[in-house]
C-alpha positions in Angstrom: -15.0 115.1 126.5 -12.3 114.0 128.9 -11.4 110.9 127.0 -10.2 113.0 124.1 -7.6 114.5 126.4 -6.4 111.0 127.6 -2.9 110.4 126.5 -3.8 106.8 125.4 -7.1 107.3 123.7 -6.3 110.7 122.0 -3.5 109.3 119.7 -5.7 106.3 118.9 -8.6 108.6 118.0 -6.5 110.8 115.8 -4.8 107.9 114.0 -8.1 106.1 113.5 -9.8 109.2 112.2 -7.1 109.8 109.7 -7.0 106.2 108.5 -10.8 106.0 108.2 -10.8 109.2 106.2 -8.2 107.6 103.9 -10.2 104.4 103.6 -13.3 106.2 102.5 -11.2 108.3 100.1 -10.0 105.0 98.6 -13.5 103.4 98.7 -15.2 106.2 96.8 -12.4 106.7 94.3 -12.2 103.0 93.7 -16.0 102.8 93.2 -16.1 105.7 90.8 -13.1 104.5 88.8 -14.3 100.9 88.5 -17.8 102.1 87.5 -16.2 104.3 84.8 -14.1 101.4 83.6 -16.9 98.8 83.5 -20.3 100.5 83.8 -21.4 97.8 86.1 -22.8 98.0 89.6 -21.8 94.4 90.2 -18.2 95.3 89.4 -18.3 98.1 91.9 -19.6 95.6 94.4 -16.6 93.4 93.7 -14.4 96.1 95.2 -16.2 95.6 98.5 -16.2 91.8 98.0 -12.4 91.9 97.6 -11.9 94.2 100.6 -14.3 92.5 103.1 -14.2 88.8 102.1 -10.9 88.3 104.0 -12.7 89.5 107.1 -14.9 86.4 107.0 -12.0 84.0 106.4 -9.2 85.5 108.6 -10.8 87.5 111.4 -11.8 84.5 113.7 -8.2 83.3 113.7 -6.9 86.9 114.2 -9.3 87.2 117.2 -7.8 84.1 118.8 -4.3 85.5 118.3 -5.4 88.8 119.8 -6.2 87.1 123.0 -2.7 85.8 123.2 -0.4 88.6 122.1 0.1 92.3 122.5 -2.9 93.7 120.7 -1.3 97.1 119.9 1.7 95.5 118.3 -0.6 93.2 116.3 -2.6 96.1 114.9 0.6 97.9 113.9 2.0 94.8 112.1 -1.3 94.1 110.2 -1.9 97.7 109.3 1.6 97.8 107.8 0.5 95.0 105.5 -2.4 97.2 104.3 0.0 100.0 103.8 2.0 98.0 101.3 -1.1 97.4 99.2 -2.2 101.0 99.4 1.3 102.2 98.4 1.4 99.7 95.5 -1.8 100.9 93.8 -0.8 104.6 94.5 2.6 104.2 92.8 1.1 102.2 89.9 -1.5 104.8 89.1 0.9 107.7 89.5 3.3 106.0 87.0 0.8 104.9 84.3 -2.4 106.8 85.2 -5.9 105.3 85.5 -6.2 104.9 81.7 -3.0 102.9 81.7 -4.3 100.2 84.0 -5.2 96.9 82.3 -8.8 97.1 83.5 -10.4 97.3 86.9 -8.6 94.3 88.4 -5.5 96.1 89.9 -7.9 98.3 91.9 -9.8 95.2 93.1 -6.5 93.5 93.9 -5.4 96.5 96.0 -8.7 96.4 97.8 -8.1 92.8 98.6 -4.6 93.6 100.0 -6.0 96.3 102.2 -8.8 94.0 103.3 -6.3 91.2 104.4 -4.5 93.7 106.6 -7.7 95.0 108.1 -9.0 91.5 108.7 -5.9 90.8 110.8 -6.1 94.1 112.7 -9.9 94.6 113.4 -10.4 92.1 116.2 -7.3 93.4 118.0 -8.3 97.1 117.3 -11.8 96.6 118.7 -10.5 94.7 121.7 -8.0 97.4 122.4 -10.6 100.1 123.1 -11.7 98.9 126.6 -8.0 98.8 127.7 -7.5 102.5 126.8 -10.3 104.0 129.0 -12.0 103.5 132.3 -15.1 101.3 132.4 -17.5 104.3 132.9 -16.1 105.9 129.8 -16.6 102.8 127.6 -19.8 103.9 125.9 -18.3 107.3 125.1 -15.1 105.6 123.8 -17.2 103.3 121.6 -19.2 106.2 120.3 -16.1 108.3 119.6 -14.5 105.4 117.7 -17.7 105.4 115.6 -17.1 109.1 115.1 -13.8 108.4 113.4 -15.6 106.0 111.1 -18.3 108.5 110.2 -16.2 111.6 110.1 -14.0 109.7 107.7 -17.1 108.7 105.8 -18.0 112.4 105.5 -14.6 113.9 104.7 -13.2 111.0 102.6 -16.0 111.0 100.0 -16.0 114.8 99.8 -12.3 114.8 99.3 -12.6 112.1 96.7 -15.2 114.1 94.8 -12.9 117.2 94.9 -9.8 115.2 93.9 -11.5 113.3 91.1 -12.5 116.6 89.3 -9.2 118.3 90.0 -6.0 116.4 90.6 -7.3 112.9 89.7 -7.8 109.5 91.2 -4.1 108.9 91.3 -3.5 111.6 93.9 -6.5 110.2 96.0 -4.9 106.8 96.1 -1.6 108.4 97.2 -3.2 110.3 100.1 -4.9 107.1 101.2 -1.5 105.4 101.4 -0.1 108.2 103.6 -3.1 107.9 106.0 -2.0 104.5 107.0 1.3 105.9 108.3 -0.6 108.3 110.6 -2.5 105.4 112.2 0.6 103.4 112.7 2.2 106.5 114.4 -0.7 107.0 116.7 -0.7 103.4 117.7 3.0 103.6 118.5 2.2 106.3 121.1 -0.6 104.6 123.1 -0.1 102.2 126.0 -3.0 99.9 126.9 -3.7 98.8 130.4 -2.1 95.4 131.1 -4.4 92.5 130.7 -5.0 90.0 133.6 -2.5 87.2 133.3 -4.1 83.8 132.3 -3.7 81.5 135.3 -5.7 78.5 134.1 -3.5 76.4 131.8 -6.4 74.3 130.8 -8.5 77.2 129.4 -9.5 76.7 125.8 -7.6 79.3 123.7 -9.1 78.2 120.3 -11.4 80.0 117.9 -14.1 77.5 118.9 -14.2 78.9 122.4 -15.4 82.2 121.2 -18.0 80.6 118.9 -19.2 78.5 121.9 -19.6 81.6 124.0 -21.8 83.2 121.4 -23.7 80.0 120.7 -24.5 79.5 124.4 -25.4 83.1 125.1 -28.6 84.1 123.3 -28.1 87.8 124.1 -24.6 87.8 122.6 -26.0 86.1 119.5 -28.7 88.7 119.2 -26.3 91.5 119.5 -24.1 90.2 116.7 -27.2 89.7 114.6 -28.1 93.3 115.2 -24.6 94.5 114.2 -24.8 92.3 111.1 -28.2 93.8 110.1 -26.9 97.4 110.5 -23.8 96.6 108.4 -25.8 94.9 105.7 -28.4 97.6 105.4 -25.7 100.3 105.1 -24.1 98.8 102.0 -26.2 100.6 99.4 -24.5 103.9 100.4 -21.4 102.5 98.6 -22.5 99.9 96.1 -25.6 101.7 94.8 -24.5 105.3 95.1 -23.0 105.4 91.6 -26.2 103.8 90.1 -28.5 106.3 91.9 -26.3 109.2 90.9 -26.5 108.1 87.3 -30.3 107.5 87.5 -30.9 111.0 89.0 -28.7 112.8 86.4 -25.6 113.3 88.5 -22.0 112.2 88.2 -18.9 111.8 90.3 -19.7 114.8 92.6 -23.2 113.4 93.3 -21.7 110.0 94.2 -19.5 111.7 96.7 -22.4 113.8 98.0 -24.5 110.7 98.7 -21.7 108.9 100.6 -20.6 112.1 102.4 -24.2 112.8 103.4 -24.3 109.4 105.1 -21.2 110.2 107.0 -22.1 113.9 107.9 -25.4 112.9 109.4 -23.8 110.2 111.4 -21.4 112.5 113.1 -23.9 114.2 115.6 -25.5 110.8 116.1 -22.2 109.3 117.1 -21.3 112.2 119.4 -24.7 112.0 121.2 -25.0 108.2 121.1 -23.3 107.6 124.5 -25.5 110.2 126.2 -28.7 108.8 124.5 -27.8 105.3 125.5 -27.4 106.4 129.1 -30.7 108.2 129.2 -32.9 105.9 127.2 -31.1 102.5 127.2 -28.8 101.0 124.6 -31.4 98.4 123.4 -34.0 101.1 122.8 -31.5 103.3 120.9 -30.5 100.3 118.7 -34.1 99.8 117.7 -34.6 103.5 116.9 -31.4 103.5 114.8 -32.5 100.5 112.8 -36.0 102.1 112.2 -34.3 105.3 111.0 -32.2 103.2 108.6 -35.3 101.6 107.2 -37.0 105.0 106.7 -34.0 106.5 105.0 -33.7 103.5 102.6 -37.4 103.9 101.6 -36.7 107.6 100.9 -33.8 106.7 98.6 -35.8 104.1 96.8 -38.7 106.4 95.9 -36.6 109.6 95.4 -37.7 111.6 92.3 -34.9 114.1 92.7 -31.3 113.9 93.8 -31.8 116.0 97.0 -34.5 113.5 98.3 -32.0 110.7 97.8 -29.4 112.7 99.6 -31.7 113.2 102.6 -32.5 109.5 102.5 -28.8 108.4 102.5 -28.2 111.0 105.3 -31.0 109.6 107.5 -29.6 106.1 106.9 -26.2 107.3 108.2 -27.6 108.7 111.5 -29.6 105.6 112.1 -26.7 103.3 111.3 -24.3 104.8 113.9 -27.0 104.8 116.6 -27.7 101.1 116.0 -24.1 100.0 115.7 -22.8 101.9 118.7 -25.7 100.7 120.9 -25.4 97.0 119.9 -21.6 97.2 120.3 -21.6 98.9 123.7 -24.0 96.2 125.1 -21.7 93.5 123.7 -18.5 95.0 125.1 -19.9 95.5 128.5 -20.7 91.8 128.9 -17.6 90.2 127.5 -15.0 88.4 129.6 -11.6 89.8 128.9 -10.2 86.3 128.1 -12.6 86.0 125.2 -12.8 89.6 124.1 -10.5 89.2 121.0 -12.3 86.1 119.7 -15.8 87.5 120.2 -14.9 90.9 118.7 -13.5 88.9 115.8 -17.0 87.6 115.3 -18.3 91.2 115.7 -15.9 92.1 112.8 -17.3 89.2 110.7 -20.9 90.3 111.5 -20.3 94.0 110.9 -17.9 94.0 108.0 -17.7 90.4 106.9 -21.2 90.4 105.4 -20.3 93.3 103.1 -19.2 91.0 100.3 -22.5 89.3 100.4 -24.4 92.6 100.7 -22.4 94.2 97.9 -22.9 91.2 95.6 -26.6 91.0 96.3 -27.2 94.8 96.0 -25.1 95.1 92.9 -26.6 92.1 91.1 -30.2 93.2 92.1 -29.4 96.7 90.7 -28.1 95.4 87.5 -31.1 93.1 87.1 -34.0 95.3 88.4 -32.6 98.8 88.8 -31.4 100.5 92.0 -34.9 101.4 93.2 -36.1 97.8 93.6 -32.6 96.8 94.9 -33.2 99.0 97.9 -35.9 96.5 99.1 -33.1 94.3 100.4 -31.8 97.0 102.7 -35.4 97.9 103.8 -36.1 94.3 104.7 -32.8 93.8 106.7 -33.5 97.1 108.6 -36.8 95.7 109.7 -35.1 92.5 111.0 -32.8 94.8 113.0 -35.7 96.5 114.6 -37.1 93.1 115.7 -33.7 92.1 117.1 -33.5 95.3 119.2 -37.0 94.7 120.5 -36.0 91.3 121.8 -33.0 92.8 123.6 -35.1 95.1 125.7 -35.9 94.0 129.3 
């Protein structure tokens, strides 16, 4: 693909891929360690709550800032904040070991620190993509950005499984800290196209302007709803993976396999997504993706053996990336540049900001009823996503 040879997009792609791999290395390691320390799916969900709750609180204001300042520099600064949190937990665990921690709260606190940095960077990061490529390459660039997320979701959990049974969680946390430095280096190399200068001094630059745009544009509201549905329905692959692994007689390696399966299956879907959207339409592919997510969730819920659950999580991964990239491409294509940062901040809230709620609901449901019945939540939300996609079709 020509965009992978572009001097601006290529460093962004490599840095994002490395950082996302590190993020998933951290996510899986944190989930396994917290489950070992507490034995609670709800406690595992609290890692996601700590990491993604800041997105709800901070991202809208970060989006407004992203429409005023250099977005690349904003991402570098905010990712540096996440780096500090990642380095802190890495050093702490290397010094005292996991058993030396005073419970699970230091890991949850590190997740919160990483989440604060990400909440500041995500609106600017997502708004940066259209400035790195030509308009005709936007769908491909969005899909390839999703590739970094899903390749990371494949490699990171697999690496976590290997490290957990060999060198330990402490090394996994250290590698995650290094991955942030690669992203910062990649961002330092790119140069985004200059944005059009704002000539209207009366233009509303507030967070409210982005909210009004979405409120007054039913299509934009539906697109954000679709993104939210996909993000919510994908949560069991993290929050419930330890519970299903335990239920089906597996351990740390099976947890990693479930999460890696989600990511591995998503890779070809992400690579093909731009082409499929061009041929069949983005709205149609969004609906197909949500339907695949629902089918995969059903397979996980009824799985009598571990390999059936693995196939279910893998199917969910492929459907997830088809849905998210399709919804996101449609949104990016219609946004005015002056509001892109603020609306993509709302995208961040819709996509990642609902993870605390999803993790809390899924974890509490699994603790109360078992993981099989807890999957009914994801199945229901996937169905809602299919309906949203149907309403977007002309």
